[in-house]
C-alpha positions in Angstrom: 56.6 153.6 147.9 56.1 156.9 146.1 58.7 159.5 146.3 58.2 162.5 148.6 59.0 166.0 148.0 60.9 167.7 150.7 61.4 171.4 150.9 64.3 171.0 153.4 66.0 168.8 151.0 65.5 171.3 148.2 67.1 174.2 150.3 70.0 171.8 151.3 70.7 170.8 147.6 70.2 174.5 146.7 73.1 175.4 149.4 75.1 172.5 148.2 75.0 173.4 144.5 75.8 177.1 145.2 79.0 175.8 147.2 79.9 173.4 144.3 79.7 176.1 141.7 81.8 178.4 143.9 84.2 175.5 144.4 84.4 174.5 140.7 85.1 178.1 139.7 88.7 177.5 141.2 89.3 174.7 138.7 90.1 177.1 135.9 93.0 178.3 133.7 92.9 182.1 132.9 94.4 183.4 129.9 95.0 187.1 129.2 93.8 188.2 125.6 96.2 190.3 123.9 93.9 193.0 123.0 92.1 193.4 126.3 90.6 191.1 129.0 91.0 187.5 129.5 89.2 184.1 128.9 89.1 181.1 131.2 88.8 177.4 130.8 86.7 176.3 133.6 84.5 173.4 135.1 82.1 175.8 136.7 79.7 175.6 133.8 78.9 171.9 134.7 77.8 172.7 138.1 75.8 175.8 136.9 74.0 173.6 134.4 73.4 170.8 136.9 72.0 173.2 139.4 69.1 174.1 136.9 68.7 170.3 136.1 68.4 169.3 139.5 66.4 172.0 140.9 64.5 173.5 138.1 64.4 177.3 137.6 65.4 177.9 141.3 68.7 176.2 140.3 69.7 179.6 138.7 69.9 181.2 142.0 72.7 178.6 143.1 74.6 179.1 139.9 74.4 182.8 140.0 75.3 182.9 143.6 78.1 180.4 143.6 79.8 182.1 140.8 79.3 185.6 142.2 80.8 184.7 145.4 83.9 183.3 143.6 84.2 186.6 141.6 84.2 188.4 145.3 87.2 186.4 145.9 89.2 187.0 142.9 90.5 190.6 142.4 90.2 189.8 138.6 86.5 189.3 138.6 85.4 191.4 141.8 84.0 194.4 139.8 81.8 192.2 137.6 80.4 189.9 140.2 76.9 191.5 139.6 77.2 190.5 136.1 78.3 187.1 136.8 75.3 186.6 139.0 73.1 187.6 136.4 74.6 185.7 133.4 75.4 182.4 135.2 72.1 182.7 137.1 70.4 182.8 133.7 72.4 179.7 132.7 70.9 177.7 135.5 67.6 179.3 135.1 67.5 178.3 131.4 68.5 174.6 132.1 65.9 174.5 134.9 63.1 175.8 132.8 63.3 172.7 130.5 63.1 170.5 133.8 60.5 172.4 135.5 57.3 170.8 134.2 58.7 167.3 133.4 59.9 166.8 136.9 56.4 166.8 138.1 55.0 164.4 135.4 57.7 161.9 134.7 61.3 161.0 135.1 63.7 163.2 133.2 65.4 161.4 130.2 68.8 162.1 128.9 67.6 163.9 126.1 65.5 166.3 128.1 68.7 166.7 130.3 70.7 167.5 127.3 68.2 170.0 125.9 68.2 171.8 129.3 72.0 171.9 129.5 72.2 173.2 125.9 69.5 175.9 126.6 71.5 177.1 129.7 74.8 177.2 127.6 73.2 179.1 124.8 71.5 181.7 127.1 74.7 182.1 129.1 77.0 182.4 126.0 74.7 185.3 124.5 74.8 187.1 127.6 78.5 186.4 128.1 79.5 187.8 124.6 77.3 190.7 125.1 78.8 191.4 128.5 82.3 191.0 126.9 81.3 193.6 124.1 79.5 196.3 126.0 80.8 196.2 129.4 84.2 194.8 129.1 85.1 196.1 125.7 83.3 199.5 125.4 82.9 200.5 129.0 85.7 199.3 131.2 88.6 199.0 128.4 87.2 202.0 126.5 88.0 200.2 123.1 86.4 201.2 119.9 83.3 199.2 118.8 85.4 197.5 116.1 88.1 196.6 118.3 85.6 195.4 121.1 84.2 193.2 118.4 87.5 191.9 117.4 88.1 190.6 121.0 85.1 188.3 120.8 86.5 185.7 118.4 89.6 185.3 120.8 86.9 184.1 123.5 85.5 181.5 121.3 87.9 178.4 121.9 87.5 178.6 125.7 83.6 179.3 125.4 83.2 175.9 123.1 85.4 173.9 125.5 83.6 175.0 128.5 80.2 174.2 126.7 81.3 170.9 125.5 82.2 169.9 129.0 78.8 171.2 130.5 76.8 169.5 127.8 78.7 166.1 128.4 79.0 166.1 132.1 75.8 167.9 133.6 73.1 165.5 131.9 74.9 162.6 133.1 75.4 163.7 136.5 71.8 164.9 136.6 70.6 161.4 135.8 72.9 159.6 138.2 72.0 161.9 141.0 68.1 161.7 140.3 68.6 157.8 140.3 70.3 157.9 143.6 67.4 160.1 145.0 64.8 158.0 143.8 66.4 154.8 145.2 66.4 156.9 148.6 62.6 157.7 148.0 63.4 161.7 147.7 62.4 164.1 145.1 63.8 167.5 144.3 61.0 168.7 142.1 
């Protein structure tokens, strides 16, 4: 039997992924940085990448929306929820762009899923460090450019940890979920 595409399923998975991104943001350890700001060890990047891997580019909506909604519930992050929507949305979008065309022609492979997760992480961390420098460092905290730049290396360990978790878990989860959907004769893309 040929798998059928189902727009209702896509909408349900989009909403579910936004909820999972939101919930996974609570699985975090936030650490203050001496100079200014904070950094976090979190599992949310796994779900952000997975949103794109499963849903294609529209997965960026789930990752951005779920993360921004979390920011609205946390006083530490509420003022930058709009930036989180853009940066985390770009993460899901990047992962989804790699999966977009392949999902219509063939079954995704592990290397394709890993490439998507890697692109999503690269896009996110470029935007995250730019936000940390310009928005948090210069605009909000009023640091000098040199001091704002000096805060960035303090965010690297948590960023590497979060990226490695996303690169390990998201591709595997994507393949497992896609195989389960295939056995149920359902398609997301």
